[in-house]
C-alpha positions in Angstrom: 11.4 37.5 27.2 10.5 34.0 26.1 12.5 31.2 27.5 14.1 28.2 25.9 12.1 26.1 23.5 12.2 22.3 24.0 10.8 19.5 22.0 9.0 16.3 23.1 9.0 13.6 20.4 7.1 10.3 20.5 7.0 7.4 18.1 3.5 6.3 17.2 3.0 3.1 15.2 1.4 3.5 11.7 -2.0 1.9 11.5 -3.6 1.2 8.1 -6.8 -0.4 9.2 -8.3 -0.9 5.8 -5.1 -2.1 4.2 -3.5 -5.5 4.3 -0.4 -6.6 6.1 2.7 -4.6 5.4 0.6 -1.6 4.2 -0.4 -3.3 0.9 -3.9 -2.8 -0.4 -6.3 -5.7 -0.3 -6.9 -7.3 -3.7 -10.1 -6.2 -5.4 -11.6 -9.7 -5.3 -11.6 -9.4 -1.5 -13.1 -6.0 -1.3 -16.8 -5.1 -1.2 -18.3 -3.0 -4.1 -18.1 0.0 -1.8 -14.9 0.1 0.2 -14.8 1.0 3.9 -12.9 4.1 4.7 -9.1 3.7 5.3 -7.9 5.1 8.7 -4.3 6.1 9.1 -2.5 7.1 12.3 0.7 9.2 12.4 4.0 7.3 12.5 5.6 10.2 14.4 4.3 13.0 16.6 6.2 15.9 18.1 5.2 18.6 20.6 7.2 21.8 20.9 7.1 23.5 24.3 8.1 26.9 25.5 9.7 26.2 28.9 10.2 29.0 31.3 11.0 26.9 34.4 13.8 24.8 32.9 11.9 21.5 33.2 10.5 19.7 30.2 6.7 20.0 30.0 5.1 16.7 29.3 1.5 15.6 29.3 1.3 11.8 28.9 -1.0 10.5 26.2 -1.7 13.6 24.3 -0.7 16.4 21.9 -1.2 20.0 23.0 -1.7 23.5 21.6 -1.9 26.9 23.1 -1.0 27.9 26.7 -0.9 25.0 29.2 -0.5 25.8 32.9 0.7 22.8 34.9 1.9 23.6 38.4 1.2 27.3 37.9 3.8 27.7 35.1 2.3 28.7 31.8 4.0 27.2 28.7 3.1 27.8 25.1 2.8 24.6 23.0 2.3 23.4 19.4 2.2 19.9 18.1 3.0 18.2 14.8 2.4 14.7 13.3 3.4 13.0 10.1 1.4 10.4 8.1 2.7 8.0 5.5 0.6 7.7 2.3 3.0 5.4 0.5 0.5 2.5 0.6 -2.0 4.5 -1.4 0.3 5.8 -4.1 -1.8 4.1 -6.9 -5.2 4.9 -5.4 -7.5 7.7 -6.1 -8.6 9.5 -2.9 -12.1 11.0 -3.0 -12.1 12.5 0.4 -9.8 12.9 3.5 -10.7 14.1 7.0 -8.3 14.7 9.9 -10.2 13.7 13.1 -8.8 15.4 16.2 -10.0 14.3 19.6 -10.1 17.2 22.0 -9.8 15.7 25.5 -9.3 18.8 27.7 -9.8 22.6 27.6 -9.7 25.4 30.2 -13.5 25.6 30.3 -16.5 25.1 28.1 -16.1 28.4 26.2 -15.4 27.5 22.4 -11.9 28.6 21.6 -10.1 28.1 18.3 -7.4 25.7 17.2 -5.9 25.7 13.7 -4.7 22.7 11.6 -2.2 23.2 8.8 0.2 21.3 6.5 3.8 21.9 7.3 7.3 20.9 6.3 8.6 17.7 7.8 9.6 18.2 11.4 12.8 16.2 11.2 15.9 18.3 12.2 14.0 21.3 13.5 14.4 23.0 16.8 11.7 25.2 18.4 13.6 28.3 17.2 13.3 27.1 13.6 9.9 25.5 13.5 8.5 23.9 10.3 7.0 26.4 7.8 3.3 26.1 7.4 2.6 25.4 3.7 -1.2 25.7 3.9 -3.9 26.1 6.5 -7.1 24.1 6.8 -8.8 26.7 8.9 -9.8 26.8 12.5 -12.4 24.9 14.6 -13.7 26.4 17.9 -14.6 24.1 20.7 -14.8 23.9 24.5 -14.9 20.1 24.4 -13.2 18.6 27.5 -13.7 21.8 29.5 -16.0 20.3 32.1 -18.9 18.0 32.9 -21.2 20.1 30.6 -18.9 19.8 27.7 -17.2 16.4 27.5 -14.4 15.4 25.1 -15.3 15.5 21.4 -13.9 15.3 17.9 -12.9 18.1 15.6 -12.9 17.4 11.9 -10.8 19.1 9.2 -11.1 18.5 5.5 -7.6 17.8 4.1 -8.7 16.2 0.8 -6.7 18.6 -1.4 -3.5 18.1 0.6 -3.7 14.3 0.4 -4.4 14.4 -3.3 -1.4 16.8 -3.8 0.9 14.5 -1.8 -0.1 11.5 -3.9 0.3 13.6 -7.0 3.9 14.4 -5.9 3.2 18.2 -5.7 5.4 18.3 -2.6 8.0 15.7 -3.6 8.0 11.9 -3.9 8.2 10.6 -0.4 4.4 10.4 0.1 4.4 11.9 3.6 1.8 14.3 4.9 3.1 16.5 7.8 0.4 18.4 9.8 0.6 20.9 12.6 -1.8 21.9 15.4 -1.6 25.4 16.9 -3.8 28.1 18.4 -4.2 31.1 16.0 -1.6 33.8 16.7 -4.1 36.3 18.1 -5.3 33.9 20.7 -2.2 31.8 21.4 -1.0 33.6 24.5 -4.4 33.7 26.1 -4.0 31.8 29.4 -7.1 29.8 28.7 -6.2 28.9 25.1 -4.6 25.6 25.9 -6.0 22.3 24.7 -5.1 18.7 25.1 -5.8 16.3 22.2 -5.5 12.5 21.8 -2.0 11.1 21.1 -2.7 9.9 17.5 -5.2 11.9 15.5 -6.8 9.8 12.8 -6.7 10.5 9.1 -9.8 9.0 7.5 -9.7 8.5 3.7 -12.5 7.6 1.2 -11.1 5.8 -1.8 -12.5 5.4 -5.3 -13.4 1.7 -5.7 -12.4 1.9 -9.4 -8.8 2.5 -8.3 -8.7 -0.8 -6.3 -5.8 -3.1 -7.2 -6.4 -5.9 -9.7 -4.5 -9.1 -9.0 -2.2 -10.3 -11.8 -3.3 -13.6 -13.4 -0.3 -15.9 -13.9 0.5 -16.3 -17.6 -1.3 -13.2 -18.7 0.8 -10.4 -20.2 1.0 -7.1 -18.1 1.8 -3.4 -18.6 -0.6 -3.0 -21.5 0.4 0.3 -23.2 -0.2 2.4 -26.4 2.0 4.8 -28.3 0.5 7.1 -30.9 3.7 7.6 -32.8 7.4 6.8 -32.9 8.4 9.7 -30.7 5.2 9.9 -28.6 6.2 7.6 -25.7 3.9 5.0 -24.2 0.6 5.6 -22.3 -0.1 2.8 -19.8 -3.6 1.4 -19.4 -3.1 0.4 -15.8 -1.3 1.6 -12.7 1.4 -0.6 -11.1 -1.2 -2.2 -8.8 -3.4 -3.1 -11.8 -6.0 -0.5 -11.3 -7.2 1.5 -14.3 -5.1 4.5 -15.3 -7.8 6.0 -17.5 -8.3 6.0 -21.3 -5.3 6.0 -23.7 -5.5 8.0 -26.9 -4.2 8.0 -30.5 -5.3 9.4 -33.8 -6.8 7.7 -36.8 -3.9 8.9 -39.0 -1.2 7.6 -36.6 0.8 4.4 -36.9 -0.1 3.2 -33.4 2.1 0.8 -31.4 0.5 -1.6 -28.9 2.8 -3.0 -26.2 2.8 -5.4 -23.3 5.3 -7.2 -21.0 5.5 -10.9 -20.2 4.2 -11.8 -16.8 6.6 -12.0 -13.8 6.8 -15.8 -14.0 8.3 -15.6 -17.5 6.0 -18.3 -18.7 4.3 -16.2 -21.4 5.9 -16.8 -24.8 3.1 -15.3 -27.0 0.4 -12.7 -26.7 -2.5 -11.4 -28.8 -3.8 -7.9 -28.9 -7.5 -7.3 -29.7 -9.6 -4.2 -30.1 -13.4 -4.1 -30.0 -15.8 -1.3 -30.9 -18.6 0.0 -28.6 -20.9 -2.7 -29.9 -18.5 -5.4 -28.8 -17.4 -6.3 -32.3 -13.8 -7.3 -32.7 -12.2 -4.9 -35.2 -8.5 -5.8 -34.7 -6.7 -8.9 -33.6 -3.0 -9.4 -34.0 -0.3 -11.6 -32.5 2.3 -9.6 -30.5 5.9 -10.0 -31.6 8.3 -10.6 -28.7 11.0 -8.0 -29.2 13.6 -6.7 -26.6 11.6 -8.3 -23.8 8.2 -6.9 -24.7 5.3 -7.9 -27.0 4.6 -5.4 -29.8 2.0 -5.0 -32.4 1.2 -2.2 -34.8 -2.1 -0.6 -36.0 -1.7 0.9 -39.5 -2.9 4.5 -40.2 -6.6 4.6 -41.0 -7.2 1.1 -39.7 -9.3 2.4 -36.8 -11.8 5.2 -37.5 -12.2 7.9 -34.9 -14.2 6.6 -31.9 -14.0 4.7 -28.6 -12.7 1.2 -28.4 -11.9 -1.5 -25.9 -8.3 -2.8 -25.9 -7.0 -6.0 -24.3 -4.0 -8.3 -24.5 -4.1 -12.0 -23.6 -2.6 -15.4 -23.9 -3.9 -19.0 -23.4 -4.1 -18.2 -19.6 -6.6 -15.4 -20.1 -7.0 -11.7 -20.9 -6.3 -8.4 -19.1 -9.2 -6.2 -18.1 -10.4 -3.9 -20.9 -8.6 -0.6 -21.5 -10.5 2.3 -23.0 -8.8 3.4 -26.3 -9.9 6.8 -27.7 -9.1 7.4 -31.4 -9.4 11.0 -32.6 -9.3 12.4 -36.1 
C-alpha cells in the first residue's frame, strides 16, 4: 500500500529579465529592432512526495520527479510550477521554451521525464493532484548521472500553451501552471528519479511589432472604427499602444471614426485623416467631442474598396498609422 502523500511548497520570486520594473514592458523607443528573449521564472513551485517513513522528504535547491531514494527509503515525487504571463497580455508570442536543468539522475542511462500543463496547484493535496490539461511530451536524459554525463538542460516547446493563456483559452488570470513527472510506465522504477534546478526558466520570443508604443501627451488615443450603428468598435491599437491589426468596414457603410482624449485631458480638438496606398490624403475631418470622445463620420460611398492608412491627431502630433481595409 502506498503511504501518506505530503507536499513541499517553496516561494520563488518572479523574474522578468527582459521587462522593466514592476513587470511592465520596456517602451519601444528603448528596444532594439530585434528584441532579446524574455525569461520568466516561476513565482511558486511545489513538490509532492509519497512518504512511507513518516518524515518529509526534502531535497534543498531542487525539484524532483520519479523515485528518489534518500537514506534507503524510496519515495515517489512529482513537481509543479506556476508562471505569471500578466506582463505580456498585450504582446504577441512567437515562441516559448521551458528550459529544465537536470542536475542529478541515478546513472547515465537516458530515462524519460514528462512536462505537462496542469490546473493551478492551489488547494490540492497529493490525493487530489492537479489534472493534466495537455502534455508536451517526454525527454530522455541521463544528465547528472555521473562524471561521464554532467548536468544539462532539457527543452520543451510550450508555445501553444503560452499563446492560449494569453488568448484567455483557460481563463483570464494569465497564469501558466506546469508539471514534471516520470511517465506512468516508468515512474516506479527505482532508478527513475531525477533532480532538477529549483526554478526552471520559461524563455519567450516576442514579435517586435507588438512592442508597446509610448503615448505622446496631447495626442488623442484609442483610435477606433465602427462599420455601422450596431457593429461596435474595432480598436486600432492594444492597451499598450501596439498594433491590434487592420480594422475593416464596407464601402456602402456609414463608418464612424472614434478616439479618446489623452490622459492629461489637455486635448480639446482632434482631426481624423485617411490616406490611400499612394500616400494621398482622401479624407480629413475635425472630430466632434461628444460624450467624452471624438467622433467623425465617413459617408457611404466616400471611400472606394481598398486599403487605407488612418490616423487621428492634434496640434501635439499624430498617432501611428492604422490600416483600414474597405471592402465592397
